[in-house]
N, C-alpha and C positions, 0 to 999 in steps of 0.2 A: 517359533520349533518355542515351548514351557523351558523354564529358566529353572538350573534346579536349588539353587537359591529354598525361596518358600517350603521348598515337602524338605530340606533340610536341615529350617529350622522347624517345622510342626515339627516332625522327630524329634528332635534334638529335646520340644517341650513336653512333647508326649512322655520321652522318658525322662525327664525330672518331676515328672506330675510320677511316675510308677513308683520313680526311687523314694518319694516323698512319702507313697502312701505307703509301700516299705516298711520306711523308719514311724512312719506313725505309730503303723499293726509292730512293730518290733515293742514300741515305745510303752504301745499297750497292751502287749505280753508282760513287761518284767515288772509295770507297774502295778498290775494284781499279783504278780508275784509276792515284790515288795507287805503289801495288806494283806495279804492273805495268807503270810506262812508264817512263820515267826524269826526272830534275827537272826537266830545262827542260818534258818535258811538263808536268810540271806548273801549272810557273810560267805557260806559255804556256794552262790550261785553265784555270785560279783571271785571270790575266787579264783574259780576254775573259767571265770570267762572274764578279767577287766574291763575288757576291750566294750563290754553292755555296758559297766556303770558309765563310761562316757556315752555310748550314744544315750541313755537315760536321763543322767545330768543334761543333753540338750535339748530334752523330748519337755522335761521340767522347766529349763530356762524357757523356755519358749509360751508355753503357756504361764507362765509368771508375769512374761512379759505383759502380758495383756490388763496385766489388775492396775491398778490407780496409783496403788503403792505397794514397794514391798517391807513385806512384814521386818526382814535385816534391818535395815533401815532407822524401824521403830524402834528397832534393837538396841545398834547403834546410837541413837538420841539416848536413849533412855541410861547408858554408860557413861555417854559423854559424861552423863552430871553429876554421875554419882564418881569415890576419888578411885586413880587408876591405880594404883597401890591393890584394889581387887582382882580378885585371880579366879576367873572363866574360862570356864568348863562349859565349849562346846559339842553338842552330837547331833553327827549329824553331820558339820561343817561342808559340805561341798568343796566351792573352791575361796571358803577361808575369806570371805569379801569381811564378817566378823574382827577379825583380827587383821584385816590389812586397816581396817575401821578404824580403830580406837587404841589407848596405847596401853592396856592392860595385859599380861600376861594370857595369855590366853591356849589354852590346849585345845587343840582340834585336832578330832576322830572321824570318825568315817571306817565305810569298808570297801576305798580305793581311794589311791594317794591322788589330788588331783593337783593336790602344791603339796612342797619338799613338806610343808610343816602341819603334814597333814599324820598324825599316826592312826593305822589299821587294824582295827578291833570289833568282835561285835558289842554292838551298844547294850546290853547288859554287862557289859563285862570289861570295864576299862582298867588299864593300868595306873593309875591313881590310887594314894594314901585313903582312907577314911576319915575326914574329916579335914580336908584337904583346901577347898576351896571355896572361893566364898558364891559364887554366883555357876548355875548351872545356865545351859538354854537350850532349847526342842523349838526352835522353827521350820516350820514344816516339818519336820525328823521324827515323829509319832508314830512309826510304824510300824509292823509286826503285829501277830497275838499275844505276845506276853510285855503289852502296855504294862502291867504288873512288875514285872523282873524288872525292866528298862526304867520305872521311873524308880525305883525302889533301891539301882543303884545312885544314879541319881541323890538320891536320898544319905548313900552312904558315905558318897567322897561330898558333901554339902558342910560345911561347918554348920553348928547352932546358930538359925538366926538368919541364916544364910537365904539367898534369895534364887529361889528357879523360872525361871521364864521361860512358857511356854504361846509361840506362836501357831496358831494350825487354822486348817480349810475352815471355815462359819460349818458348810452343808455338813461336816463329818458328824460335827455334833449331838446327838439323838437327845437327850436332857443337862441341858447344861447345867442345873442343879444338883443330880445325880455326879453328874459327873466331880464338882467342888466338894461335895458331900463324900462321894470314894479319896478324893484325895484327902481326904484330913484323917482316911481309915491312913494312908500311907505316911500322914506324918510334917501335914503341910495345909498351911490356915491360907484361905486367900487373906490377899494382903489388894488390887485392885481385879477390874477386871472392861477390858475392854470392847463390848459388844456392836458397834455400832456398824461398823466393815459389814457390808455385805458376802468380804472376799473371805475375810477370815478374821476367831479372834487373835485378841492377844491379853493372856494372864499372868500375876505377877502374884506365887508364892510363899511365902519362909517355911523353913524350916523348925517346929516344933516338936520336935522328936521323931524319934524311930518309930518307923512302921511299927505297925500290927500283927497281927500273927491272923491270914485268914482270906478266904480272897475278897476283892473289893464288885460285887458287882453292878455298883452304879458305873464302873471305868470300860464306857464301851467309848468306841468311835467309827463310826462310819465308815468303809473300803473306803477310797478317793479312787475310781476309776473313771475315764475318761473316755466316750462313747465317740464310734468310729464317726467322725466329720467326713 
C-alpha cells in the first residue's frame, strides 16, 4: 500500500508554488501601478490597502537581493565620508536602512510606515520647511508620472549648494544626457555620475538655485516593469 507522505509532500509543494505565483502576480500589478500613476495615486492606493505595501516591499527585496551590490550601501558609504552634522531627507525610505546605518539626522518618508521612523506622505509634498536639509536621497524611489513635481519638492527642501543623490535602475534611462540636462532646468548641476553598473546608475547633483518654470521634456524614465517568470 502506497504511503500518503509523498502525495502530501507533493500537494504542499504545489500549494507553495501557487502561492508564490499569486504573490508574484500581485507584486507585478502593484509595481505597475506605482510606475504608471502619479505619486498622489500611489498614496491613495496604499492608504486604502496598507498590507499591499508590505507585499510590494517583499517583492522588491527579492528582486534587489539578486544584485551584486545594493545601491543604498553606496549611499551609506557616501554619507559616512561626509560630516555627520548634515541633515538628510530620504524620499521613499522603505525600511529605513539608510537612517539605521549613518549618524546623520535622517528624515524618512514613504507611503506606509515599515519602521516607526517613517513619516507617511506623498513624495511630492513632504512636511519639511524650505531649505532645511543638506542632502536629499532617492534610492530606487523615483516612481510616478509626476517626476518633475517630486524632484521640485527635493529642490524646495534642500539648502542652496545641498546634495541630491539619485540611485536608479540603469534600464530606466532612455537618454541619460537629456535627463541630466533636464535636471539643470530643475535647479541642479551634475557633480558626479557612476554609470558603470548594468543594474543601477548613481548620480550626484548639487542645488544651484530654484527650478526654472515650464516642462522639462528630458526628464523621462522608463517604468521598471517585471515580466512573469
